[in-house]
VMD Tcl script that builds the backbone (N, CA, C; Angstrom):
set m [mol new atoms 357]
animate dup $m
set s [atomselect $m all]
$s set {name element resname resid chain x y z} {
  {N N UNK 1 A 39.740 -2.361 -2.783}
  {CA C UNK 1 A 40.284 -1.099 -2.341}
  {C C UNK 1 A 39.625 -0.645 -1.058}
  {N N UNK 2 A 38.272 -0.717 -0.974}
  {CA C UNK 2 A 37.578 -0.227 0.203}
  {C C UNK 2 A 37.020 -1.350 1.040}
  {N N UNK 3 A 37.622 -2.536 0.996}
  {CA C UNK 3 A 37.071 -3.659 1.749}
  {C C UNK 3 A 37.638 -3.689 3.155}
  {N N UNK 4 A 36.815 -4.153 4.074}
  {CA C UNK 4 A 37.243 -4.288 5.456}
  {C C UNK 4 A 37.339 -5.768 5.768}
  {N N UNK 5 A 38.167 -6.090 6.726}
  {CA C UNK 5 A 38.331 -7.479 7.123}
  {C C UNK 5 A 38.139 -7.585 8.621}
  {N N UNK 6 A 37.932 -8.792 9.089}
  {CA C UNK 6 A 37.864 -9.029 10.511}
  {C C UNK 6 A 36.451 -8.988 11.045}
  {N N UNK 7 A 36.314 -8.740 12.376}
  {CA C UNK 7 A 35.012 -8.795 13.036}
  {C C UNK 7 A 34.018 -7.754 12.524}
  {N N UNK 8 A 34.506 -6.581 12.127}
  {CA C UNK 8 A 33.588 -5.555 11.622}
  {C C UNK 8 A 32.898 -6.031 10.348}
  {N N UNK 9 A 33.617 -6.715 9.485}
  {CA C UNK 9 A 33.043 -7.260 8.258}
  {C C UNK 9 A 31.998 -8.313 8.592}
  {N N UNK 10 A 32.305 -9.155 9.563}
  {CA C UNK 10 A 31.375 -10.208 9.948}
  {C C UNK 10 A 30.092 -9.608 10.521}
  {N N UNK 11 A 30.190 -8.555 11.333}
  {CA C UNK 11 A 29.019 -7.912 11.910}
  {C C UNK 11 A 28.162 -7.277 10.830}
  {N N UNK 12 A 28.806 -6.637 9.828}
  {CA C UNK 12 A 28.061 -6.027 8.740}
  {C C UNK 12 A 27.273 -7.063 7.956}
  {N N UNK 13 A 27.781 -8.277 7.878}
  {CA C UNK 13 A 27.110 -9.336 7.143}
  {C C UNK 13 A 26.051 -10.029 7.993}
  {N N UNK 14 A 26.327 -10.238 9.263}
  {CA C UNK 14 A 25.419 -10.972 10.134}
  {C C UNK 14 A 24.133 -10.196 10.398}
  {N N UNK 15 A 24.254 -8.909 10.605}
  {CA C UNK 15 A 23.081 -8.121 10.962}
  {C C UNK 15 A 21.981 -8.247 9.912}
  {N N UNK 16 A 22.228 -7.961 8.612}
  {CA C UNK 16 A 21.123 -8.095 7.667}
  {C C UNK 16 A 20.711 -9.545 7.432}
  {N N UNK 17 A 21.667 -10.459 7.490}
  {CA C UNK 17 A 21.355 -11.861 7.211}
  {C C UNK 17 A 20.473 -12.450 8.306}
  {N N UNK 18 A 20.663 -12.050 9.548}
  {CA C UNK 18 A 19.873 -12.592 10.646}
  {C C UNK 18 A 18.713 -11.687 11.054}
  {N N UNK 19 A 18.928 -10.390 11.062}
  {CA C UNK 19 A 17.918 -9.469 11.559}
  {C C UNK 19 A 16.687 -9.417 10.658}
  {N N UNK 20 A 16.879 -9.305 9.353}
  {CA C UNK 20 A 15.743 -9.162 8.437}
  {C C UNK 20 A 14.859 -10.410 8.443}
  {N N UNK 21 A 15.416 -11.617 8.241}
  {CA C UNK 21 A 14.541 -12.796 8.325}
  {C C UNK 21 A 13.947 -12.987 9.723}
  {N N UNK 22 A 14.712 -12.650 10.745}
  {CA C UNK 22 A 14.192 -12.765 12.109}
  {C C UNK 22 A 13.006 -11.846 12.339}
  {N N UNK 23 A 13.107 -10.622 11.853}
  {CA C UNK 23 A 11.992 -9.673 11.985}
  {C C UNK 23 A 10.776 -10.163 11.201}
  {N N UNK 24 A 10.998 -10.746 10.038}
  {CA C UNK 24 A 9.891 -11.298 9.245}
  {C C UNK 24 A 9.209 -12.443 9.989}
  {N N UNK 25 A 9.986 -13.355 10.534}
  {CA C UNK 25 A 9.417 -14.488 11.274}
  {C C UNK 25 A 8.675 -14.016 12.524}
  {N N UNK 26 A 9.211 -13.015 13.194}
  {CA C UNK 26 A 8.545 -12.457 14.360}
  {C C UNK 26 A 7.205 -11.832 13.970}
  {N N UNK 27 A 7.167 -11.114 12.847}
  {CA C UNK 27 A 5.923 -10.522 12.370}
  {C C UNK 27 A 4.891 -11.575 11.999}
  {N N UNK 28 A 5.324 -12.655 11.357}
  {CA C UNK 28 A 4.408 -13.732 10.990}
  {C C UNK 28 A 3.882 -14.425 12.242}
  {N N UNK 29 A 4.755 -14.663 13.216}
  {CA C UNK 29 A 4.323 -15.290 14.467}
  {C C UNK 29 A 3.320 -14.404 15.201}
  {N N UNK 30 A 3.540 -13.105 15.221}
  {CA C UNK 30 A 2.611 -12.174 15.868}
  {C C UNK 30 A 1.264 -12.172 15.161}
  {N N UNK 31 A 1.269 -12.176 13.825}
  {CA C UNK 31 A 0.015 -12.217 13.066}
  {C C UNK 31 A -0.742 -13.509 13.340}
  {N N UNK 32 A -0.032 -14.636 13.416}
  {CA C UNK 32 A -0.679 -15.921 13.720}
  {C C UNK 32 A -1.271 -15.902 15.125}
  {N N UNK 33 A -0.546 -15.318 16.080}
  {CA C UNK 33 A -1.050 -15.212 17.444}
  {C C UNK 33 A -2.322 -14.373 17.496}
  {N N UNK 34 A -2.330 -13.230 16.786}
  {CA C UNK 34 A -3.533 -12.393 16.746}
  {C C UNK 34 A -4.698 -13.126 16.088}
  {N N UNK 35 A -4.424 -13.864 15.016}
  {CA C UNK 35 A -5.469 -14.603 14.321}
  {C C UNK 35 A -6.096 -15.643 15.253}
  {N N UNK 36 A -5.258 -16.385 15.964}
  {CA C UNK 36 A -5.773 -17.392 16.901}
  {C C UNK 36 A -6.590 -16.739 18.008}
  {N N UNK 37 A -6.147 -15.599 18.460}
  {CA C UNK 37 A -6.858 -14.897 19.531}
  {C C UNK 37 A -8.246 -14.453 19.061}
  {N N UNK 38 A -8.326 -13.931 17.848}
  {CA C UNK 38 A -9.615 -13.491 17.309}
  {C C UNK 38 A -10.491 -14.698 16.964}
  {N N UNK 39 A -9.892 -15.779 16.451}
  {CA C UNK 39 A -10.662 -16.960 16.064}
  {C C UNK 39 A -11.318 -17.630 17.264}
  {N N UNK 40 A -10.777 -17.470 18.456}
  {CA C UNK 40 A -11.342 -18.084 19.656}
  {C C UNK 40 A -12.568 -17.346 20.188}
  {N N UNK 41 A -12.831 -16.147 19.702}
  {CA C UNK 41 A -13.968 -15.372 20.193}
  {C C UNK 41 A -15.254 -16.017 19.670}
  {N N UNK 42 A -16.173 -16.316 20.581}
  {CA C UNK 42 A -17.446 -16.928 20.201}
  {C C UNK 42 A -18.569 -15.960 20.486}
  {N N UNK 43 A -19.506 -15.893 19.565}
  {CA C UNK 43 A -20.650 -14.986 19.696}
  {C C UNK 43 A -21.852 -15.780 20.202}
  {N N UNK 44 A -22.230 -15.577 21.441}
  {CA C UNK 44 A -23.413 -16.218 22.014}
  {C C UNK 44 A -24.182 -15.167 22.794}
  {N N UNK 45 A -25.493 -15.255 22.710}
  {CA C UNK 45 A -26.306 -14.347 23.506}
  {C C UNK 45 A -26.692 -15.045 24.797}
  {N N UNK 46 A -27.220 -14.301 25.736}
  {CA C UNK 46 A -27.621 -14.868 27.023}
  {C C UNK 46 A -28.820 -15.794 26.864}
  {N N UNK 47 A -29.654 -15.550 25.861}
  {CA C UNK 47 A -30.862 -16.363 25.659}
  {C C UNK 47 A -30.587 -17.589 24.800}
  {N N UNK 48 A -29.430 -17.664 24.182}
  {CA C UNK 48 A -29.104 -18.803 23.332}
  {C C UNK 48 A -29.520 -18.607 21.884}
  {N N UNK 49 A -30.181 -17.488 21.580}
  {CA C UNK 49 A -30.584 -17.200 20.209}
  {C C UNK 49 A -29.398 -16.657 19.424}
  {N N UNK 50 A -29.574 -16.646 18.093}
  {CA C UNK 50 A -28.516 -16.097 17.239}
  {C C UNK 50 A -28.390 -14.612 17.495}
  {N N UNK 51 A -27.160 -14.159 17.638}
  {CA C UNK 51 A -26.909 -12.748 17.859}
  {C C UNK 51 A -26.510 -12.105 16.543}
  {N N UNK 52 A -27.132 -10.991 16.197}
  {CA C UNK 52 A -26.838 -10.309 14.946}
  {C C UNK 52 A -25.789 -9.236 15.179}
  {N N UNK 53 A -24.821 -9.188 14.266}
  {CA C UNK 53 A -23.787 -8.168 14.379}
  {C C UNK 53 A -24.299 -6.821 13.903}
  {N N UNK 54 A -25.200 -6.836 12.943}
  {CA C UNK 54 A -25.766 -5.599 12.408}
  {C C UNK 54 A -27.272 -5.597 12.652}
  {N N UNK 55 A -27.805 -4.448 12.953}
  {CA C UNK 55 A -29.244 -4.357 13.186}
  {C C UNK 55 A -30.021 -4.709 11.920}
  {N N UNK 56 A -29.447 -4.437 10.752}
  {CA C UNK 56 A -30.123 -4.715 9.489}
  {C C UNK 56 A -30.326 -6.220 9.274}
  {N N UNK 57 A -29.415 -7.040 9.816}
  {CA C UNK 57 A -29.547 -8.485 9.661}
  {C C UNK 57 A -30.791 -8.995 10.382}
  {N N UNK 58 A -31.126 -8.390 11.501}
  {CA C UNK 58 A -32.289 -8.825 12.264}
  {C C UNK 58 A -33.587 -8.499 11.543}
  {N N UNK 59 A -33.593 -7.506 10.670}
  {CA C UNK 59 A -34.807 -7.092 9.968}
  {C C UNK 59 A -35.136 -7.993 8.786}
  {N N UNK 60 A -34.162 -8.743 8.322}
  {CA C UNK 60 A -34.442 -9.652 7.218}
  {C C UNK 60 A -33.432 -9.503 6.097}
  {N N UNK 61 A -33.426 -10.526 5.245}
  {CA C UNK 61 A -32.458 -10.598 4.146}
  {C C UNK 61 A -32.662 -9.479 3.122}
  {N N UNK 62 A -33.911 -9.172 2.790}
  {CA C UNK 62 A -34.177 -8.146 1.765}
  {C C UNK 62 A -33.722 -6.770 2.238}
  {N N UNK 63 A -34.021 -6.449 3.479}
  {CA C UNK 63 A -33.621 -5.142 4.005}
  {C C UNK 63 A -32.097 -5.039 4.068}
  {N N UNK 64 A -31.436 -6.128 4.462}
  {CA C UNK 64 A -29.979 -6.127 4.529}
  {C C UNK 64 A -29.375 -5.980 3.140}
  {N N UNK 65 A -29.964 -6.655 2.142}
  {CA C UNK 65 A -29.470 -6.539 0.761}
  {C C UNK 65 A -29.648 -5.128 0.224}
  {N N UNK 66 A -30.779 -4.500 0.530}
  {CA C UNK 66 A -31.029 -3.126 0.074}
  {C C UNK 66 A -30.029 -2.171 0.716}
  {N N UNK 67 A -29.787 -2.359 2.004}
  {CA C UNK 67 A -28.830 -1.494 2.712}
  {C C UNK 67 A -27.415 -1.698 2.160}
  {N N UNK 68 A -27.038 -2.961 1.892}
  {CA C UNK 68 A -25.721 -3.252 1.321}
  {C C UNK 68 A -25.586 -2.628 -0.060}
  {N N UNK 69 A -26.655 -2.657 -0.838}
  {CA C UNK 69 A -26.631 -2.049 -2.174}
  {C C UNK 69 A -26.439 -0.537 -2.074}
  {N N UNK 70 A -27.135 0.095 -1.138}
  {CA C UNK 70 A -26.977 1.544 -0.941}
  {C C UNK 70 A -25.548 1.887 -0.537}
  {N N UNK 71 A -24.990 1.090 0.362}
  {CA C UNK 71 A -23.615 1.324 0.810}
  {C C UNK 71 A -22.642 1.152 -0.349}
  {N N UNK 72 A -22.857 0.119 -1.175}
  {CA C UNK 72 A -21.980 -0.132 -2.324}
  {C C UNK 72 A -22.039 1.025 -3.315}
  {N N UNK 73 A -23.219 1.562 -3.556}
  {CA C UNK 73 A -23.358 2.699 -4.472}
  {C C UNK 73 A -22.619 3.924 -3.933}
  {N N UNK 74 A -22.725 4.172 -2.632}
  {CA C UNK 74 A -22.044 5.324 -2.030}
  {C C UNK 74 A -20.531 5.155 -2.110}
  {N N UNK 75 A -20.046 3.943 -1.854}
  {CA C UNK 75 A -18.603 3.687 -1.943}
  {C C UNK 75 A -18.125 3.869 -3.372}
  {N N UNK 76 A -18.879 3.349 -4.324}
  {CA C UNK 76 A -18.505 3.463 -5.739}
  {C C UNK 76 A -18.458 4.923 -6.178}
  {N N UNK 77 A -19.450 5.694 -5.764}
  {CA C UNK 77 A -19.479 7.118 -6.122}
  {C C UNK 77 A -18.289 7.860 -5.510}
  {N N UNK 78 A -17.984 7.570 -4.258}
  {CA C UNK 78 A -16.849 8.209 -3.600}
  {C C UNK 78 A -15.526 7.821 -4.230}
  {N N UNK 79 A -15.388 6.543 -4.591}
  {CA C UNK 79 A -14.144 6.087 -5.216}
  {C C UNK 79 A -13.951 6.733 -6.578}
  {N N UNK 80 A -15.019 6.812 -7.358}
  {CA C UNK 80 A -14.920 7.450 -8.674}
  {C C UNK 80 A -14.548 8.924 -8.549}
  {N N UNK 81 A -15.165 9.612 -7.606}
  {CA C UNK 81 A -14.847 11.023 -7.380}
  {C C UNK 81 A -13.390 11.194 -6.958}
  {N N UNK 82 A -12.922 10.336 -6.067}
  {CA C UNK 82 A -11.534 10.392 -5.617}
  {C C UNK 82 A -10.571 10.171 -6.774}
  {N N UNK 83 A -10.843 9.152 -7.590}
  {CA C UNK 83 A -9.950 8.859 -8.717}
  {C C UNK 83 A -9.922 10.001 -9.729}
  {N N UNK 84 A -11.058 10.596 -10.010}
  {CA C UNK 84 A -11.082 11.710 -10.965}
  {C C UNK 84 A -10.271 12.891 -10.432}
  {N N UNK 85 A -10.374 13.157 -9.137}
  {CA C UNK 85 A -9.580 14.233 -8.538}
  {C C UNK 85 A -8.096 13.912 -8.630}
  {N N UNK 86 A -7.723 12.662 -8.342}
  {CA C UNK 86 A -6.322 12.259 -8.441}
  {C C UNK 86 A -5.806 12.374 -9.865}
  {N N UNK 87 A -6.617 11.939 -10.839}
  {CA C UNK 87 A -6.197 12.032 -12.248}
  {C C UNK 87 A -5.996 13.488 -12.664}
  {N N UNK 88 A -6.844 14.369 -12.175}
  {CA C UNK 88 A -6.708 15.796 -12.502}
  {C C UNK 88 A -5.390 16.341 -11.947}
  {N N UNK 89 A -5.100 16.044 -10.684}
  {CA C UNK 89 A -3.850 16.519 -10.071}
  {C C UNK 89 A -2.626 15.914 -10.765}
  {N N UNK 90 A -2.686 14.630 -11.071}
  {CA C UNK 90 A -1.556 13.982 -11.733}
  {C C UNK 90 A -1.361 14.550 -13.133}
  {N N UNK 91 A -2.452 14.830 -13.828}
  {CA C UNK 91 A -2.351 15.420 -15.165}
  {C C UNK 91 A -1.679 16.780 -15.139}
  {N N UNK 92 A -2.067 17.620 -14.189}
  {CA C UNK 92 A -1.449 18.945 -14.061}
  {C C UNK 92 A 0.027 18.791 -13.703}
  {N N UNK 93 A 0.328 17.900 -12.763}
  {CA C UNK 93 A 1.714 17.667 -12.361}
  {C C UNK 93 A 2.556 17.190 -13.544}
  {N N UNK 94 A 2.038 16.246 -14.313}
  {CA C UNK 94 A 2.782 15.707 -15.460}
  {C C UNK 94 A 2.998 16.783 -16.531}
  {N N UNK 95 A 2.019 17.630 -16.748}
  {CA C UNK 95 A 2.182 18.712 -17.727}
  {C C UNK 95 A 3.281 19.677 -17.280}
  {N N UNK 96 A 3.266 20.047 -16.005}
  {CA C UNK 96 A 4.295 20.951 -15.485}
  {C C UNK 96 A 5.667 20.298 -15.578}
  {N N UNK 97 A 5.773 19.020 -15.216}
  {CA C UNK 97 A 7.054 18.323 -15.279}
  {C C UNK 97 A 7.545 18.188 -16.723}
  {N N UNK 98 A 6.643 17.926 -17.658}
  {CA C UNK 98 A 7.048 17.806 -19.059}
  {C C UNK 98 A 7.614 19.127 -19.567}
  {N N UNK 99 A 6.939 20.222 -19.253}
  {CA C UNK 99 A 7.434 21.538 -19.670}
  {C C UNK 99 A 8.791 21.809 -19.024}
  {N N UNK 100 A 8.933 21.480 -17.747}
  {CA C UNK 100 A 10.197 21.704 -17.051}
  {C C UNK 100 A 11.325 20.887 -17.661}
  {N N UNK 101 A 11.082 19.591 -17.896}
  {CA C UNK 101 A 12.125 18.722 -18.449}
  {C C UNK 101 A 12.519 19.185 -19.847}
  {N N UNK 102 A 11.541 19.451 -20.709}
  {CA C UNK 102 A 11.879 19.874 -22.066}
  {C C UNK 102 A 12.550 21.246 -22.084}
  {N N UNK 103 A 12.176 22.130 -21.152}
  {CA C UNK 103 A 12.846 23.437 -21.066}
  {C C UNK 103 A 14.303 23.259 -20.650}
  {N N UNK 104 A 14.546 22.391 -19.662}
  {CA C UNK 104 A 15.916 22.158 -19.219}
  {C C UNK 104 A 16.737 21.464 -20.303}
  {N N UNK 105 A 16.130 20.538 -21.022}
  {CA C UNK 105 A 16.855 19.858 -22.095}
  {C C UNK 105 A 17.183 20.800 -23.251}
  {N N UNK 106 A 16.314 21.783 -23.484}
  {CA C UNK 106 A 16.584 22.710 -24.589}
  {C C UNK 106 A 17.744 23.652 -24.263}
  {N N UNK 107 A 18.092 23.790 -22.991}
  {CA C UNK 107 A 19.195 24.673 -22.606}
  {C C UNK 107 A 20.553 23.983 -22.689}
  {N N UNK 108 A 20.585 22.674 -22.860}
  {CA C UNK 108 A 21.844 21.939 -22.897}
  {C C UNK 108 A 22.572 22.249 -24.201}
  {N N UNK 109 A 23.822 22.639 -24.074}
  {CA C UNK 109 A 24.646 22.944 -25.237}
  {C C UNK 109 A 25.637 21.812 -25.454}
  {N N UNK 110 A 25.845 21.403 -26.687}
  {CA C UNK 110 A 26.827 20.335 -26.922}
  {C C UNK 110 A 28.247 20.843 -26.641}
  {N N UNK 111 A 29.111 19.915 -26.305}
  {CA C UNK 111 A 30.505 20.221 -26.042}
  {C C UNK 111 A 31.159 20.650 -27.366}
  {N N UNK 112 A 32.024 21.657 -27.311}
  {CA C UNK 112 A 32.718 22.160 -28.521}
  {C C UNK 112 A 33.419 21.037 -29.253}
  {N N UNK 113 A 33.201 20.959 -30.518}
  {CA C UNK 113 A 33.895 20.000 -31.361}
  {C C UNK 113 A 33.339 18.596 -31.307}
  {N N UNK 114 A 32.297 18.376 -30.528}
  {CA C UNK 114 A 31.719 17.042 -30.415}
  {C C UNK 114 A 30.601 16.890 -31.426}
  {N N UNK 115 A 30.627 15.801 -32.137}
  {CA C UNK 115 A 29.577 15.531 -33.134}
  {C C UNK 115 A 28.943 14.184 -32.843}
  {N N UNK 116 A 27.890 13.892 -33.555}
  {CA C UNK 116 A 27.215 12.618 -33.374}
  {C C UNK 116 A 28.110 11.446 -33.787}
  {N N UNK 117 A 28.948 11.662 -34.777}
  {CA C UNK 117 A 29.821 10.599 -35.250}
  {C C UNK 117 A 30.889 10.229 -34.210}
  {N N UNK 118 A 31.245 11.137 -33.326}
  {CA C UNK 118 A 32.282 10.860 -32.348}
  {C C UNK 118 A 31.757 10.074 -31.143}
  {N N UNK 119 A 30.484 9.826 -31.087}
  {CA C UNK 119 A 29.912 9.085 -29.941}
  {C C UNK 119 A 30.109 7.609 -30.089}
}
mol reanalyze $m
mol bondsrecalc $m
mol representation Tube
mol addrep $m
């Protein structure tokens, strides 16, 4: 009843069939190009010694491990706090929605003369 024929139909079909996979392939090619660009970066110092990315690495393995442990504890504490706040908001939202849905459902009146047996 609502079908179209001709070039307009072909265009409606070609666009998603070609555009979506093409955009995906373009995105993958761009990501590969960025990866190769970053992988080519070499870290060398002027003196030829190993260059440290973090100052803590230069101080030694124990100091770096202690600093990493402190950072991990701070991240864990922040994540737990964030999740508890989210759970509180979601709980309040769900309670309000439950009251709203059940209130709206309680206002529904059955159609005159309709019974469960007629369904």
